SELUM-845405 format. One line per 2 residues: number of its first residue (from 1); their letters; for each residue x, y, z of N, C-alpha, C. Coordinates in steps of 0.02 Angstrom, whole numbers, always signed. Atoms other than C-alpha are relative to their C-alpha. Example, Ala and Ser with C-alpha at 12.3 -4.5 7.8 and 13.67 -1.06 7.14 Angstrom:
SELUM-845405
1 = AS = +45/-59/+0/+615/-225/+390/+45/+60/+0 ~ -42/-59/-3/+684/-53/+357/-39/+55/+37
END
This chain:
SELUM-845405
1 = MS = -53/-48/-8/+5215/+3111/+7458/+66/-33/-14 ~ -64/+27/+19/+5386/+3083/+7386/+56/+36/+36
3 = DR = -60/-31/-28/+5549/+3113/+7475/+60/-15/-43 ~ -54/+17/+46/+5649/+3065/+7324/+39/+61/-20
5 = TF = -45/-51/+26/+5795/+3166/+7266/+32/-28/-63 ~ -33/+19/+62/+5864/+3160/+7091/+73/+20/+5
7 = TL = -71/-13/-9/+6052/+3145/+7096/+38/-4/-66 ~ -43/+6/+59/+6194/+3159/+6973/+11/-73/-19
9 = DD = -6/+71/+15/+6215/+2971/+6989/-62/-27/-34 ~ +61/+19/+35/+6032/+2949/+6940/+4/+21/-73
11 = LR = -6/-25/+69/+6064/+3056/+6787/+51/-40/-40 ~ -51/+41/+35/+6222/+2960/+6742/-30/-67/-22
13 = RI = +30/+65/+15/+6128/+2795/+6751/-51/+6/-57 ~ +52/-8/+51/+5982/+2860/+6647/+32/+17/-68
15 = LL = -34/-16/+63/+6099/+2936/+6516/+29/-63/-31 ~ -31/+61/+26/+6192/+2772/+6500/-52/-49/-26
17 = ES = +53/+47/+20/+6032/+2669/+6490/-37/+24/-62 ~ +41/-25/+56/+5945/+2783/+6366/+41/+16/-62
19 = AG = -38/-22/+59/+6084/+2846/+6254/+71/-26/-2 ~ -68/+25/-1/+6245/+2760/+6304/+49/+57/+12
21 = AE = -52/-51/-8/+6409/+2855/+6310/+48/-5/-57 ~ -49/-1/+54/+6529/+2909/+6178/+66/-26/+26
23 = EG = -66/+25/-17/+6697/+2826/+6177/+44/+58/+24 ~ -45/-51/-25/+6822/+2925/+6280/-33/+48/+49
25 = ID = +36/-43/-48/+6688/+3009/+6387/-9/-40/+65 ~ +7/+32/-66/+6697/+2966/+6572/-57/+34/+37
27 = LY = +58/-29/-34/+6524/+2999/+6641/+8/-1/+76 ~ -10/+3/-72/+6589/+2956/+6814/+54/+49/+23
29 = GD = -47/-54/-18/+6714/+3099/+6810/-40/+61/+24 ~ +31/-62/-23/+6677/+3278/+6860/-37/+31/-59
31 = IA = +38/-22/+59/+6540/+3312/+6731/-54/+50/+17 ~ +59/-39/-21/+6417/+3417/+6831/-8/+65/-40
33 = DT = +4/-64/+35/+6460/+3579/+6740/+25/-4/-72 ~ -21/+10/+70/+6509/+3505/+6572/-62/+1/-45
35 = DF = +57/-3/+46/+6394/+3545/+6427/-17/-70/-26 ~ +22/+64/+27/+6289/+3398/+6369/+30/-13/-69
37 = EQ = -27/+7/+67/+6352/+3431/+6194/+72/-26/+3 ~ -68/+24/-7/+6532/+3406/+6252/+2/-73/+23
39 = LG = +4/+70/-23/+6477/+3243/+6333/-26/-46/-54 ~ +24/+39/+56/+6406/+3187/+6166/-75/-11/-2
41 = YE = +72/+7/+0/+6222/+3208/+6202/-33/+58/-35 ~ +36/-51/+37/+6118/+3302/+6075/-72/+2/+23
43 = SL = +68/-12/-24/+5938/+3358/+6092/-43/-63/+1 ~ +41/+62/+1/+5861/+3190/+6043/+17/-44/+60
45 = AL = -20/+40/-58/+5961/+3101/+6177/-27/+30/+65 ~ +25/-33/-60/+5908/+3231/+6305/-76/-8/+6
47 = LE = +72/+12/-2/+5725/+3210/+6256/-14/-70/+26 ~ +7/+69/-25/+5741/+3022/+6283/+15/-3/+75
49 = TG = -18/-2/-71/+5827/+3055/+6449/-56/+33/+40 ~ +55/-33/-34/+5688/+3176/+6498/-60/-46/+9
51 = GR = +55/+47/-5/+5557/+3044/+6460/+11/-52/+53 ~ -16/+50/-52/+5645/+2918/+6568/-4/+29/+69
53 = IE = +4/-34/-65/+5660/+3043/+6710/-73/+7/+20 ~ +71/-8/-15/+5474/+3079/+6698/-31/-65/+24
55 = RE = +29/+65/-18/+5427/+2895/+6704/+26/-25/+67 ~ -30/+28/-61/+5547/+2849/+6842/-13/+42/+63
57 = FG = +6/-43/-59/+5527/+3000/+6956/-69/+32/+6 ~ +69/-24/-5/+5345/+3043/+6920/-7/+76/-5
59 = VS = +6/-72/+10/+5376/+3223/+6869/-14/+14/-74 ~ +12/-21/+69/+5323/+3316/+6713/+50/+54/-18
61 = LD = -50/-49/+24/+5460/+3406/+6619/-30/+44/-54 ~ +33/-40/+52/+5330/+3490/+6506/+17/+74/+6
63 = DV = -14/-71/-9/+5367/+3661/+6582/+74/+16/+0 ~ -73/-10/+1/+5555/+3637/+6572/+23/-7/-73
65 = NL = -27/+3/+68/+5636/+3679/+6407/+68/-34/+2 ~ -62/+38/-5/+5767/+3543/+6397/+56/+30/-42
67 = SD = -52/-29/+42/+5857/+3636/+6259/+35/+58/+35 ~ -32/-53/-39/+5891/+3777/+6384/+44/-26/+55
69 = IT = -40/+31/-52/+5970/+3656/+6506/+61/-30/-33 ~ -60/+20/+36/+6149/+3633/+6453/+48/-44/+39
71 = TP = -47/+40/-40/+6234/+3544/+6598/-38/-50/+45 ~ +30/+47/-47/+6200/+3394/+6709/-23/+34/+65
73 = RA = +19/-33/-62/+6198/+3507/+6863/-66/+38/-9 ~ +62/-38/+13/+6062/+3616/+6786/-60/-47/-5
75 = LV = +55/+47/+6/+5956/+3463/+6743/-17/-30/+68 ~ +13/+27/-67/+5976/+3388/+6917/-38/+52/+42
77 = TA = +35/-54/-38/+5924/+3556/+6993/-72/+7/-23 ~ +69/-8/+26/+5772/+3571/+6879/-45/-57/+23
79 = VN = +40/+58/-21/+5712/+3395/+6920/-14/+4/+75 ~ +12/-5/-73/+5736/+3422/+7107/-48/+56/+17
81 = EL = +51/-52/-11/+5637/+3584/+7097/-70/-26/-14 ~ +65/+30/+15/+5495/+3488/+7016/-21/-50/+54
83 = LA = +15/+47/-54/+5506/+3352/+7149/-22/+38/+63 ~ +18/-40/-59/+5498/+3486/+7285/-70/+30/-7
85 = VD = +68/-27/+12/+5342/+3563/+7206/-51/-55/+11 ~ +46/+56/-9/+5260/+3392/+7201/-10/-15/+74
87 = VA = +4/+13/-72/+5299/+3366/+7386/-41/+55/+33 ~ +36/-56/-30/+5234/+3540/+7430/-74/-2/-17
89 = AA = +69/+3/+22/+5074/+3510/+7332/-37/-59/+32 ~ +32/+60/-28/+5042/+3342/+7417/-33/+14/+67
END
């Protein structure tokens, strides 16, 4: 049973580790509702990020269409919903 929570700081770290950050983008600012595209992350970067989230947090994002998730807040929410399902199923 996991009591892990996926946070915006987790996402920031994974984004930086997997795709880096564009010059002039402050990932440590108020980015929760900023489109990934505005932050400089295109679909390939989000796929890489999704893979890292799956490996690190033990969830499957197969049922989540990452292209429909446009903001960090939405991705954090989706991952936490998956973590909650895993806990409920345990």
